[in-house]
N, C-alpha and C positions, 0 to 999 in steps of 0.2 A: 671563395674569396670574391664577392661581388665588386664590380667596377662600374661606377657611375658613368653612363655613356656620354653625358654632357661634358664631363671633365676628362675622359679618356684621351681625346685628341689633344687637349691642352697639356696633359701629362707627357704624351709622347713627344710633343713639340719641345717641351722643357728638357726632356732627356736628350734629344738630338742637340739642343743648344748646349747642354752640359758637355757632351762628347766633343763638339766642335770647340768649345772653350778650353777643354783640357789640351787639345791639339795646338790650338792657337796660342797657348802660353809659351810654346817653344818659339813662335815666330819672332817676338821682339828679341829674344836671345840670339837667334840666327841673324837677325838684321844688324846686330851689334858686333857680330864676329868679325867682319872685315876690319873694324877699327882697332881690333886687338893687335894686328899684325905689326904696327909701328913700335909697340911695346915689347915685342917678342924678339927672338934671335933671328939671325939671317936664315935660319933653316926652318922657320915656323911655317905652319899651314893651317888653313881654316877650310873645313869641308862641310857641305850641306848636301843632303840627299833624300830621295824618296825610293822606297823599296816595296817588294812583295815577296810572299813565301807562305810558310805554314808553321804551326806549332801543334804539339801532340801531347795528350794525356789520356790514360785509360779512364773508363767510366766508373762512377761511384755505384756501388751495388745496391743502393737504395733506389726509391722510386717516389712519384707524386701522383696522388689520386686526381683524376680529372673532374670536371664540373658535374658529371653524372652521378658522382658519389653523394648519397644523401647526408651521411654523418661525418665525412672526412674530406670534403672537396678542397683540393689543393694542399692537403696534409701529406705528411710522410707516410709511406707504405713500403711493403716488401714485394717486389715482383715475383710471381710464381707461387704465392702463398694463398691463391684462391680468390683474391680480389680482382674482379674483372675490370675494375676502373683504374687499377694501378698501372701507371706508365713508367717504363724504365728510363733512367737518365742516360745522356749520350756520352760518347767520347769527345774530348777536344781534338778535333781533326778538321780544321777549317782554313780557309783562305785569310791571310793577314796582310795588312799594309803597314809601313813604318815611315815616320818622318824623323830625320836625325840631323845632328850637327855636332862637329868635333873641332877642337882646337889644340894644336901641338905648339906649346910655348917653347919647348926645347926640341932638339933634333929627334929625340926618342920618347918624350913624355908629354902628356897632355891630358885632357878631359873631354867628355862628351855627354850628350843627353838624347834620348830618343823616346818616341811614343809608338807602340806597335799595337794595332787594333784590328778588329774584324769590322770591315766596312759594311757588312750585312749581318742581321741577326740570324740565329739558328735555333732549331727546336731544342728545348729542354724540358722533356716530358710534355705536359699540357701548356707549359710556358714557352717563351722564347728568351734568348740571351744574347749579350755581346760581351766578348772578352777583350780587355786592354792591359798591356803591360807598359809601365813607365820606368825607364832606367836611367841612372846617373852614374857614370863610370869614370875611373881612371883609365888612361890608355898608355900602353907601352908599345913602341914600334922599334924592335930590334934590328929589323932589315928594311932597307929602302933603296930602290934603284929609280932610274928615270921612267921605267915601265911598270914596276910593281913594288908592293910593300907588304909587310906583315904586321897586322894590328892585333894586340891582345887586350881585351876589355875585361874589367872586373869592377863591380860596384853594387849599389843597393837600389831599391825602387819600391814600386807599388804594383799589385795586381788587382784589378777591379773587374768584377763580374756583375753587369747590369741586367736585371730580369724585367720582362714586360709580359702582359697578358692581352690577348685578342679575343673579343667577344663579338658575336654577330646577332643583330636584331632585325626583325622583318615587320613590315606593315602588310598584313594579309600574306599574299603569295607574290605580290607585284614588285615590292620594293624591299630590298635587304641591304644592310650596310654593316661593315666591320669597323670596330674601333679598337685601337691598340693603346694601352696605358702602362706606364711604368709602375712596377709593384715593389721596387726596392733594389738594393745592390749589396754586394759583399766585397770588401776591401781587405787585402792582406799584405803585409810586409814581405819583401822578397830580396834575396841576393842573386847575383848575376855574374856570369863569366861567359866570354865569347872570344872567338878567333875569326878574323876577317882578312881577306887578301884583296886590296885595292889594285885593280889592273887598269892602267892609264891608257885610254884610247888616244887622247891628245894630252898636252901638257896640263890641262885643267879638267878634262872630263874623264871620269873613271867609272868602271863597273866593279862592284864589290860583292862577291860571294861571302857569306858570313854564317857560321854555325854558333848557336848560343845555347846555354842551359840556365833555366831559372829554377831556383829553390824557393817555393812559395810556402810560407808558413800556413798551416791549417788549410791548404788548398783541397785536401781530401773532404772538406765540407761540401765542395761543389763537384769534384772529380775524384778519380781513383788513386791519385798519387800527388805528392808535393813537388816531384821533379818534372820539369817541362822542357823538353828539347825544342829548339826552334831553328829553322833554316831560312834565310832570306837572301835576295839579290837586290842590291841597292845600285841605283844610277845616281851619280852625284857630280858636284862641281867643286873643285879644289882651288881656293885662292892661295897658292903657295908662293913662297919666296925663293924657290929653287933657281 
């Protein structure tokens, strides 16, 4: 799969802008959240946060031939079948970050949205990839005290896997450069459920451990299963009316 070196840098730049644009789509919503408080009940709360953690899925049993394959470069292959250019696909086992915002319009009910993404690419056979999950949830908060709460999230969203390819070219032996360009992406509908426990350090600042499970339709096209567990710790600010 040849990549034009003159356009590879531009493709990479456009991919980075696309990822940033997806994340920034949440920022106007988060900026408007404080104005929701006057229209909510006296027990309302608006939370914004940034977190980190991981997500996991087993590897797809297939593989991808690298550039050394004469007849099947970057095509599907079967690892261990005698093809020396066939590279196995990885597990999903990476560092993730998340940007989130929640609104509780009632003492126990609300909604939220978040984008959870790999800040750095990882190897996918001879390619590289970045995984992102977008979630839009209803929230149920059955327990709340001045120091802690219990949040149950359930909703729908999108799982996006973006792929890129790095190629190196040299002028003689003195100068070599690498160019990385986007080669496409795969997006799948997903459902999502999660449980989080906001622990309030002060009246407004909290630390929230959260465990989630995504069910991604046809995620086995990229990895070994459709179920993706995820664990995150979010540091956030709550504009609450308590």
